[in-house]
C-alpha positions as CSV (number, residue, x, y, z in Angstrom):
1,M,-12.0,-21.3,-4.9
2,Q,-12.7,-21.8,-8.6
3,I,-10.5,-20.0,-11.1
4,Y,-11.8,-19.1,-14.6
5,T,-9.4,-17.5,-17.2
6,H,-12.0,-16.1,-19.7
7,W,-15.4,-14.5,-19.7
8,T,-17.0,-17.0,-22.0
9,D,-18.4,-20.4,-21.3
10,I,-18.8,-19.7,-17.6
11,P,-20.9,-22.5,-16.0
12,E,-24.3,-21.4,-14.8
13,E,-23.4,-22.4,-11.2
14,A,-20.6,-19.9,-11.2
15,K,-22.8,-17.0,-12.2
16,G,-24.8,-14.7,-9.9
17,C,-21.8,-13.6,-7.9
18,A,-21.3,-10.3,-6.2
19,A,-17.8,-9.4,-7.5
20,A,-15.1,-6.8,-6.7
21,I,-13.3,-5.7,-9.8
22,G,-9.7,-4.5,-9.9
23,N,-6.0,-5.5,-10.3
24,F,-5.6,-6.2,-6.5
25,D,-1.8,-6.1,-6.7
26,G,-0.7,-6.7,-3.1
27,V,-4.3,-7.4,-1.9
28,H,-3.8,-4.5,0.5
29,R,-6.2,-3.0,3.1
30,G,-7.9,-0.9,0.5
31,H,-8.5,-3.9,-1.7
32,R,-9.9,-5.9,1.2
33,H,-12.3,-3.0,2.0
34,V,-13.6,-3.4,-1.6
35,I,-13.8,-7.1,-1.2
36,D,-15.7,-6.9,2.1
37,L,-18.3,-4.7,0.5
38,A,-18.8,-7.3,-2.2
39,R,-19.0,-10.0,0.4
40,A,-22.1,-8.4,1.8
41,H,-23.9,-9.1,-1.5
42,G,-22.4,-12.7,-1.9
43,P,-21.6,-15.3,-3.1
44,L,-18.2,-13.6,-3.4
45,G,-16.3,-13.3,-6.6
46,I,-13.3,-11.4,-7.9
47,V,-12.6,-10.0,-11.4
48,T,-9.0,-9.3,-12.1
49,F,-6.7,-9.3,-15.1
50,E,-3.6,-11.2,-16.3
51,P,-1.3,-9.8,-17.3
52,H,-1.7,-6.6,-15.4
53,P,-2.8,-3.9,-17.9
54,R,0.4,-2.0,-17.2
55,E,2.4,-5.0,-18.4
56,F,0.3,-5.2,-21.5
57,F,0.8,-1.6,-22.5
58,A,4.4,-1.2,-21.5
59,P,6.0,-4.7,-21.6
60,G,9.5,-3.3,-21.5
61,A,9.0,-1.1,-18.4
62,P,10.7,-2.0,-15.1
63,P,9.0,-4.7,-13.0
64,F,6.4,-3.2,-10.7
65,R,4.2,-6.0,-9.4
66,L,4.0,-6.7,-5.7
67,M,2.9,-10.3,-6.2
68,N,2.6,-12.7,-9.1
69,A,-0.7,-14.3,-10.2
70,D,-0.3,-17.4,-8.1
71,S,0.5,-15.5,-4.9
72,K,-2.5,-13.2,-5.5
73,A,-4.9,-16.2,-6.1
74,S,-3.6,-17.8,-2.9
75,R,-4.2,-14.7,-0.8
76,L,-7.7,-14.2,-2.3
77,A,-8.6,-17.8,-1.5
78,K,-7.7,-17.2,2.1
79,L,-10.1,-14.2,2.2
80,G,-13.0,-16.6,1.3
81,V,-13.3,-15.7,-2.4
82,E,-15.4,-18.4,-4.1
83,Q,-15.0,-17.5,-7.8
84,L,-11.9,-15.9,-9.3
85,F,-12.4,-14.6,-12.8
86,Q,-8.8,-14.0,-14.0
87,L,-9.5,-12.4,-17.3
88,P,-6.8,-12.3,-20.1
89,F,-5.9,-8.7,-20.7
90,N,-5.2,-8.7,-24.4
91,A,-5.8,-6.6,-27.5
92,E,-9.5,-7.6,-27.6
93,L,-10.1,-6.5,-24.0
94,A,-8.0,-3.4,-24.3
95,A,-10.1,-2.2,-27.3
96,M,-13.5,-2.8,-25.7
97,T,-15.7,0.3,-25.2
98,P,-17.0,0.8,-21.6
99,E,-20.5,-0.2,-22.7
100,A,-19.2,-3.4,-24.3
101,F,-17.2,-4.2,-21.2
102,A,-20.4,-3.9,-19.1
103,R,-22.6,-5.8,-21.5
104,E,-20.3,-8.6,-22.8
105,I,-18.2,-9.3,-19.7
106,I,-20.2,-8.2,-16.6
107,V,-23.7,-9.2,-17.8
108,E,-23.5,-11.8,-20.7
109,G,-20.2,-13.4,-19.8
110,L,-19.9,-13.6,-16.0
111,G,-23.5,-13.0,-15.1
112,L,-22.6,-10.8,-12.1
113,K,-25.5,-9.6,-10.0
114,H,-23.6,-6.9,-8.2
115,I,-20.2,-5.3,-8.5
116,V,-18.0,-3.2,-6.2
117,V,-15.2,-1.0,-7.4
118,G,-12.9,1.7,-6.0
119,A,-13.8,5.3,-6.5
120,D,-10.9,5.7,-8.9
121,F,-11.9,2.7,-11.1
122,C,-11.7,3.2,-14.9
123,F,-12.6,0.7,-17.5
124,G,-12.9,0.3,-21.3
125,A,-10.6,1.4,-24.1
126,K,-8.3,4.3,-23.1
127,R,-9.8,4.1,-19.5
128,A,-12.8,6.1,-20.9
129,G,-15.3,4.5,-18.5
130,K,-15.7,6.1,-15.0
131,V,-17.7,5.0,-12.0
132,A,-20.7,7.2,-13.0
133,D,-20.8,5.3,-16.3
134,L,-20.7,2.0,-14.5
135,Q,-23.6,3.1,-12.3
136,R,-25.6,4.1,-15.4
137,F,-24.9,0.8,-17.1
138,G,-25.9,-1.1,-14.0
139,E,-29.3,0.7,-14.0
140,E,-29.8,-0.1,-17.7
141,M,-28.5,-3.7,-17.7
142,G,-29.7,-4.9,-14.3
143,F,-26.7,-5.2,-12.0
144,G,-26.0,-3.4,-8.8
145,V,-23.0,-1.2,-8.3
146,T,-21.3,-0.1,-5.1
147,I,-18.5,2.5,-5.1
148,A,-15.9,2.1,-2.4
149,E,-14.2,5.2,-1.1
150,L,-10.4,5.0,-1.0
151,L,-9.1,3.7,2.4
152,E,-6.6,5.8,4.3
153,T,-4.3,4.6,7.1
154,D,-1.8,6.5,9.2
155,S,0.7,6.0,6.4
156,G,-1.7,7.6,3.9
157,I,-4.0,6.2,1.2
158,S,-3.6,2.4,0.9
159,S,-2.5,2.0,-2.7
160,S,-0.2,-0.3,-4.6
161,S,1.9,2.6,-5.8
162,A,2.3,4.0,-2.2
163,I,3.4,0.5,-1.0
164,R,6.0,0.3,-3.8
165,V,7.4,3.7,-2.7
166,A,7.6,2.5,0.9
167,L,9.4,-0.7,-0.1
168,S,11.8,1.2,-2.4
169,E,12.7,3.4,0.6
170,G,13.5,0.4,2.8
171,A,10.4,0.9,5.0
172,P,8.7,-2.5,5.1
173,E,6.9,-1.5,8.3
174,K,5.2,1.4,6.5
175,A,4.3,-0.9,3.6
176,A,2.9,-3.5,6.1
177,E,0.6,-0.9,7.6
178,M,-1.0,-0.2,4.2
179,L,-1.0,-3.9,3.2
180,G,-2.4,-5.2,6.5
181,H,0.3,-7.9,6.4
182,W,4.0,-8.1,5.8
183,H,5.1,-7.7,2.2
184,R,6.1,-11.2,0.9
185,I,8.1,-12.6,-2.0
186,E,7.0,-16.1,-2.8
187,G,8.7,-18.5,-5.2
188,K,10.7,-21.6,-5.8
189,V,14.1,-22.2,-4.3
190,G,16.8,-22.5,-7.0
191,H,20.4,-23.5,-7.1
192,G,22.9,-20.7,-6.5
193,D,26.6,-20.7,-6.4
194,K,26.6,-22.3,-2.9
195,R,29.0,-19.5,-1.6
196,G,26.8,-18.9,1.4
197,R,27.2,-22.6,2.5
198,E,31.0,-22.1,2.2
199,L,30.8,-19.1,4.5
200,G,28.7,-20.9,7.1
201,F,25.5,-19.2,6.1
202,P,23.6,-21.6,3.6
203,T,20.9,-19.7,1.9
204,A,17.7,-20.4,0.0
205,N,18.0,-18.5,-3.3
206,M,14.9,-17.1,-5.1
207,S,14.4,-15.1,-8.2
208,I,12.6,-11.8,-8.0
209,E,12.0,-11.7,-11.8
210,G,8.9,-9.8,-12.7
211,L,8.4,-8.3,-9.2
212,H,9.0,-4.8,-7.8
213,A,12.3,-4.9,-6.0
214,P,12.3,-3.5,-2.4
215,K,15.4,-1.5,-1.5
216,F,18.5,-3.6,-1.9
217,G,20.1,-4.7,1.4
218,V,19.7,-7.0,4.3
219,Y,16.4,-7.6,6.1
220,A,15.0,-9.4,9.1
221,V,12.5,-11.8,7.7
222,L,9.8,-14.4,8.6
223,V,9.9,-17.5,6.4
224,D,7.1,-19.9,5.6
225,V,8.2,-23.1,3.8
226,L,5.1,-24.0,1.8
227,T,6.1,-27.4,0.4
228,G,8.2,-30.4,1.2
229,P,9.2,-32.2,4.4
230,H,10.3,-29.0,6.1
231,K,6.9,-27.2,5.8
232,G,6.5,-24.7,8.6
233,S,7.3,-21.2,9.8
234,Y,10.8,-19.9,10.6
235,K,12.8,-16.8,11.3
236,G,15.8,-15.6,9.3
237,A,17.8,-12.9,7.7
238,A,17.8,-12.2,3.9
239,S,19.9,-10.3,1.5
240,L,18.2,-8.8,-1.5
241,G,20.4,-7.5,-4.3
242,V,23.3,-8.3,-6.6
243,K,26.1,-9.5,-4.3
244,P,28.5,-6.6,-5.1
245,T,31.4,-8.2,-3.3
246,F,31.4,-11.1,-5.8
247,G,30.6,-9.0,-8.9
248,A,27.2,-10.4,-9.6
249,N,24.6,-8.3,-11.4
250,M,21.3,-10.3,-11.4
251,P,19.1,-9.4,-8.4
252,C,18.0,-12.3,-6.2
253,L,16.7,-12.9,-2.7
254,E,19.0,-15.1,-0.5
255,T,17.5,-16.2,2.8
256,F,19.4,-17.7,5.7
257,I,17.0,-19.5,8.0
258,F,18.0,-19.6,11.7
259,D,18.4,-23.0,13.3
260,F,17.5,-24.9,10.2
261,S,19.1,-28.0,8.7
262,G,18.0,-29.7,5.5
263,S,17.6,-29.1,1.8
264,L,15.0,-26.7,0.4
265,Y,16.0,-26.9,-3.3
266,D,12.9,-26.8,-5.6
267,E,10.6,-26.1,-2.6
268,H,8.3,-23.1,-2.4
269,L,9.0,-20.4,0.1
270,S,7.2,-17.2,1.3
271,V,9.6,-14.6,2.7
272,A,8.1,-11.7,4.7
273,F,10.1,-8.5,4.9
274,V,9.9,-7.3,8.5
275,E,12.7,-4.7,9.0
276,Y,15.5,-3.2,6.9
277,L,18.9,-3.7,8.5
278,R,21.5,-2.2,6.2
279,P,22.3,-1.5,2.6
280,E,24.5,-3.7,0.4
281,L,28.1,-3.3,1.1
282,V,31.3,-4.2,-0.7
283,F,33.8,-6.1,1.6
284,T,37.5,-6.3,1.1
285,G,37.7,-10.0,2.1
286,L,35.7,-12.9,3.3
287,Q,36.3,-12.5,7.1
288,P,34.9,-8.9,7.2
289,L,31.8,-10.3,5.3
290,I,31.4,-13.2,7.8
291,D,31.7,-10.8,10.7
292,Q,29.1,-8.5,9.3
293,M,26.7,-11.5,8.6
294,D,27.1,-12.6,12.2
295,L,26.1,-9.1,13.3
296,D,23.2,-9.0,10.8
297,C,21.8,-12.3,12.1
298,A,22.1,-11.2,15.8
299,Q,20.2,-8.0,15.0
300,A,17.5,-9.9,13.0
301,R,17.0,-12.4,15.8
302,A,16.5,-9.6,18.3
303,I,14.0,-7.9,16.1
304,L,12.0,-11.0,15.3
305,E,12.0,-12.2,18.9
306,A,10.6,-8.8,20.0
307,L,7.6,-9.4,17.6
308,E,6.4,-12.2,19.9
């Protein structure tokens, strides 16, 4: 997959795509429906934006993203996307009229032959452009347009906002139904305070900075080690939160991998949230904490073994 970070100077061989346009946060089932419609008009491209427009307009708002740019690109590549146009969402793009967006980006910049968007797609300054405008511009400027209806599952409409709600409620199974896969947090393993090792539960610690935080607590998780000598898939239990027993206040993800021995510092992990076990608790001493962790791990093992 080729990645381009602007809409100018695109090589001729990258033009002529059929592209799905959107933010694709989470790359959920609804997104994949849009992508599959574009695939039918291939070669397949994706037009997305970095930073997410919400981050541009409200930089101080609480983190809301389900995945960072690298994770999104990785998942899109697995779906067979050939060209990823990761456009910079800046003041220039935010001020474009809908017509300028269609002419300067879709036609002159990226040279798209066909585009697919969701029925709720808006574009241009102040979100003034609607799907009817896009269809009209397509007729005038010579590109095809397909409008994808919103996809509904048993858990409701597949949308990034609905998935965030499910994760905030501690319902990763509900989120997974809308996503079509387990919700994952991916990142680099950092150095923590090594307290888990002292307790007999060494953990891989990862930052969740910039991401929407699922409900704090303990989860049964599936773990993919993506780099290093221990690459592979594992089972485990993870604690997401601020470690209230020890007075910490910076949220992080601490993952204990079952039956694992070795160092994972500076390696990249992908941690899938399978089931919520319990909320964060404050313990009066180390032994009650250790006893509870034993129970957590036993429960997580049973849940993960049942998946097989």
